[in-house]
N, C-alpha and C positions, 0 to 999 in steps of 0.2 A: 643632834647631828648623827647621821647614819654613815658608817664607814664599812665598805664591802671590799673584800680582797679577791684577786684573781691569781691563779697559779697554773703552771703547766710547763712542760718542756719547751725549748725554743722551737718555734714554727708550729705549735699546736693550735694556734688560733686565738691567743690572748688578745693580740692587737685588733683582730677582726671583731671579736666580741666587744672590746672596749669601744671601737669605732661606732658600733651599732647603738651604744648607749651614751655616747659622749654628750648628748644634749640633756641628759638626766642629772648630771652632776659634774663635779671637778675631778680630773684624772691626775693622779700622781704615779709616775713610772719609777719603780725602784731602781731599774737599770740606769735611769738618767742621773741618779746620785753618783753612780760609778763613772758614767760618761763625763759628768761635770768635773769630777776629780781628775780624770785624764786630761781634760782641757786645762785645768789649773796647773797641772804638772807639765803641760806641753808635750804630752805623749799621744801618739797616734791611737785612735780608738779601735784597735784590732781586737779580735776575740781573745787572743793570748794576753795582750796588755790589760784589757779590762778584767780578765780573770785574775791576773797578778794583783792589780789594784784592789779588787774585791777581797782577796785573801789577805793582803797587807792591812787593809782597814779593819777586817774582822780580827786578825791576829793582834793588832795594837789596841783596839777599842772594845773588842768583844763581838760575839756572833750576832748580837742584836743592833749593832751600830747603824746599819742601813735603815732599819725600822725606826730607830730613835730619830734619825735625821728626817724621816718622813713624818713622824709625829710632830716634830718641830714645825715643819711646813704646814701641816694640817691645822695646827692651832692658830695659824695666821689667817685662815680662810673663814669666810662667813657663810660659805655654801652649806646647805642642809645635807647634801649627799656627796660623799667622796668615794672614789674608786681607786684602789691601790693595785697597780699592775705589776706583777712579777714577784710575788711572795715566794721565798725559796727555802724557808726553814720553819720548823715548829717554834723555835726560839723567837723568830720574827712574828709569827702568829700570836704567841703569848704576849709579846710586847704590845701589839695593837690591842689585844684583849684586856690589857690593863686599863684601857681608856674607853673602849667601845665593845659592843656585842661582837662585831667583826665576823659575819658569815663569810665563808670562803667558797668560791666557784673554781673548779678545776677544768681546764680545757684538755681534752683527751683525743689523741690522734696517733696513728701508727707511724713508725719510723720513716718508711719510704715516702709517704705523703708529706710528712714534716720536712724532709730534705728537699723535695720538689718545691715546696712553698718557700723555703729559705732561699733557694737559688733564685726564684722569681723576685723575692723581696729585695735581695741584694743590698742590705745595709752593710756598712764598712766592716762591722764585726761579725757578719754572718759567715758560716763556713762555706768553703768552695768545693769540698769533697765530703763524701760520707764519713771518711775517717776523721776529718776535722769536726764534723757534727757529733760523732760518737765521743770524741775527746771532750767537747764542750758539754755534752750530756753528762759525762762522768764528773766534770767540775760541778755541774748543777746538782747532781746526785750526792756528791760529797757535802754540799751545803745543806742537804736534807730535802730537796725538792720532791723526790719520790714519796717520802713520808708525808709531806704536806698534801700532795695530790691524793694519796690513798686515804687521808683523813679529812678531805674537803667535805663541806656540808652539801655541796651540789655539784655533781659531775655534768659537764657539757661536752657531749661527743660531737666532734667537728668534722667527721669524715663524710661531709656533705658539701654542697656548693657554698660558696662564700655568702651568697644571698640568703640561703637557708640557715647558715650558721648565724648570720646577723639576726634573722627573725627569731630563731630559738633563743639566742642570747638575750634579746630584748624582752621576750616573754618571761624568761627565767628571772632576769634582773627585776622586772616589775613585780613578780611574785615575791622575790626576796625582800624588796623594799616594803611591800604591803605587809609582810610577816615579820618585819624587823622588831 
């Protein structure tokens, strides 16, 4: 089994990259673990609420809890290739690396373009103002996202069109799979 991770700040192109390679393997989104917890609790999936839930889970069960929940899911799959969307800390990276080689791809994009993309994407938990995005970025940075991005095995610069991002992502992921 080959398990490959994606990291990046919100709006940096992780979902676009994942969409481009969705036919190559199974996708597990780490944020979905948090969104599912919000659903179980009957809480609106706002950015603020999801941030609180993520912090509560990590405080109660340890910084690696989201990765552990993902590992449990992965072990139920028969797929040869698994993509993990939304790795946020070195602790999570290390948890995955207990089981797999786990190469990591970082999507990289400037703040202004990320904000514009988040506004267009308009998920319920997406920020509506640049200040909200910066606050969310700070939450992600506290989890360790910047460290994960800077230590990723493969940077993927996404300050290009969506179609070009998808092409670059697909080329890169095929290379990572071949070199796994």
